[in-house]
N, C-alpha and C positions, 0 to 999 in steps of 0.2 A: 173483920170486914173482908168481903170477897175480893180477890185479886181481879183486876180488870183487864189483864193482858197475859197471855201465855204464848208459847211458840206457834200455836195453831188457832187461837181465838183472840180477837181484839174487838172489844165492844166499840161500836160506832157512835154510841150515844149513852145517855143515862137510863135508858129504858131497862136494860139488863135482861136476865132470863127469868121465866116463871119458875115456880116450885117444880113443875113437871115439864119435861122436854120430850116432844115426839121426834124420833129420829128415823127418817127414811134413808136408804142408802143414796138415793138419787137427788141431787140438788134441784132438779126440775120438779120432782115430786114435793120437795119441801116448799118451793115457791108456790106451787099449785095449791097445796094444802092450806098455806097461810092466806092466800088471796081468795080462795073459795070459801073458807070456813071461819077464819078469825075476824073479829071485829077490830077495825083500825090496826091492821098489822104494820109493824115498824121493822125495817131491816136492822139487825143488831150485829151481824158478823158477815164478812165476805172474804176472809183470809183464804187464799188458794182457791177462790171460787166456791167455797163451801158455805152456802147461803143459810143464814139463820134469821128468824123473824120472831117477834113477840107481839101478841095481841091479847084479846080476851075471847073466851068462849063460855057462854052462859054466865057472864059476869066474872069469870075467873081468869086470872093472868096465866097464859099458857104460851110456850115457845115451841117452835119447830125448827130443827136444824139438821142438815144432811150429815151422814156419818162416813160417806164414801163406801167402797166395797172391801170386804174382808175383815178378819179379826184384828190385824195390826192397826187398821184405820179406825174402826169403831173403838178399839182399845184406847187409842190416843184421845179421841174426842170425848168419850164417856168419862175417862179418868179426869180430864181437865174440867169438865162440867161438874162432876161430883166433888172434886177436891178443891177447886179454886173459885167456883162460881155459886156455891151453896145450892146446887140443884139436888133435890131429894129423890126424884123419880125420873127414870128414863123409860119410855115406851118405844121400842123399835116398831116401825111400820114398814115392813119389807115384803119382798117377794120370795117365794120358795117353790121348789119343785116337788111335786107329790111323788112319794115312793110307796104309797099305800093306796089300794083301790078305794079306801074309805074317803079319800079326798079328791075332788074333781076341780076343774078349772074354776077360778074365782071363789072357791071356798075359803073361809077364814079359819086359821089355826093359831091358837095361843100355845106357846111352848112351855109346858110345865117343867121341862128339863132340857138340856142340850148335850147329847153325846157329841164327841168330837175327835178328830184325828190331829188336832192342833197340839203344839207343845207349849201353849200359852201358860199353863199352870206351873211349868217348871221354874218360873221366876220366884215362886213362893218357897221353894226348898222343902216341900212336904215329903214325909216318908211314905205316903200312900197316894191314892188316886182321888182327886177332888171330883165331886159330882155337881156341876153347874146347874142351879135351879133358879126358877123365877121367884119373885116375892108373892107370897100367898095373898096378902091384902090386895095387891094390884090385880092379881088374877080374879079374885072374888069380885072386885069392882068392875072388871071387864066383863065378867059373866052377867052381872046385873045390868050393865050398860047395853050389852047385846040383846038382852031380853026386852029392855025398854024400847030399843030400836027395832025389835022383831027381826033381828039378824042372827042367824045361827053362827055360833062360835065354837068350833071343835077344839078340844084340848088333848095334848099328848106330847110325847118327846119329839124334839127336832134333832137332826144330825147337822152339826156345824163343821164344815170342811174348809181346809186351807186351799184346796185344789179344785178349780172349776172344771178344767179339762183333764180328765183322768181316764186313761185307756184301760186300766186294769181293775178299778173299783166296780163292784156290783152293788148298786143301790139296794137291791133286794136283800143283801146281807144285813143292812141296818134296819130294813123293814121287818126282818125276822126278829129283831131285838125290840120291836114295838115302836120304832120311829115312824112318824107320819110323813115327814117332809125333810128335804135337804136344803140348807141355806149356808151362809158364810159369816154370820156375825154374832148370833145369840150367845154362844158359849163364852166369848170374851166379855161381852156386856154383863152377863150374869156373874162372872168371876170378879170383875171390877166392883160391881155392886156389893157382892158378898164381902169382899176384902175391905171395902170402905164403909160398910154399914149403911148402905143406901138401898133403894128399891129399883128393880128392873123387871120388865116383861117384854117379850117379843111376840108381836101379833103379825102374822104373815098372811098374805093372799097367795093362793096357789096360781102361779103363772105358767107352769110347765107340768106336763105329765111325763114322768121318767119311766113309765111302764107302758107296754103296748096296749092300745094304739097310742103312740106318742103324739103329743099336741102341745102347743104353746101360744101365748099371747104375743101381740106385736109390741115393739118398743113404745109406741104411743099409748097403747092400752096399759102398759106397766107404769108409765109416768102419770097419767091422768085418770085411769079407769078404776082406781082402787078406793072409790068414795065410801063404800060400806065400811071398810077397815078404818078409814080416817074418822068417820063419824063415831064408831065404837071407841076408838082410841081417845078422841077428844072428850067424849062424855066421861070416859074413865078418868082422864086428867082432871076434869072439873070435879068429879067425885073425890079424887085423891087429895083435894085441897083440905079435906077434913082430917087427913092422917097426920099424926104427930111427926115433926121433923126428927130426923135421925142424925147422929154425929159420926164423923169419920173416925175409924179406928186407927190407932197408931200403927204404922208400918214397922 
């Protein structure tokens, strides 16, 4: 039986979470997604103001809950959802800065893998370097969903960083390694899913151009303007209902 309370998630009712949870970083984006797209959305969590909702999309029970910013934050929330609430799939719906001329403002990018400068993987005590990757089934469903919606979904590596303001890092260095965009959550999400035997995918909307000519979206556009990404992720979640449930691996 799923545990109904953790240090960061306390269910407000018996609705619970769907098999798939969409995770924006921004609580405002979580609320907007639920109210705009879910049928009969019910608030299910508000610990520390991290809003979570459960409703239905195309008849399938789906949840949306914010992750906060950064790998430590999404690391906590995704771990608790996977481990204690029987969530099988988490789809990040976030923003990212393009470091490749291939990606323009408002483009959608699904991260096949996530290079990182984080020390998140050190907890596993591995003798080598782990490669955080998405779940292929979720990625395949997302590609199918984007085709149905007639929305282009680009795929490639993301760069997940622990540092937002960095005076020394050159984004172009990671672009030379094939990374399309920089963000702050995907690597930890992918590692948690890999470790726990669950599925994860990060879909990001390009909100900034980190190469000349520099450009960016407004805060309001980031909170409520990413509807194309939301639609692709929700249709992916509905399709994911047919995937077999996975079991947590022993730590």
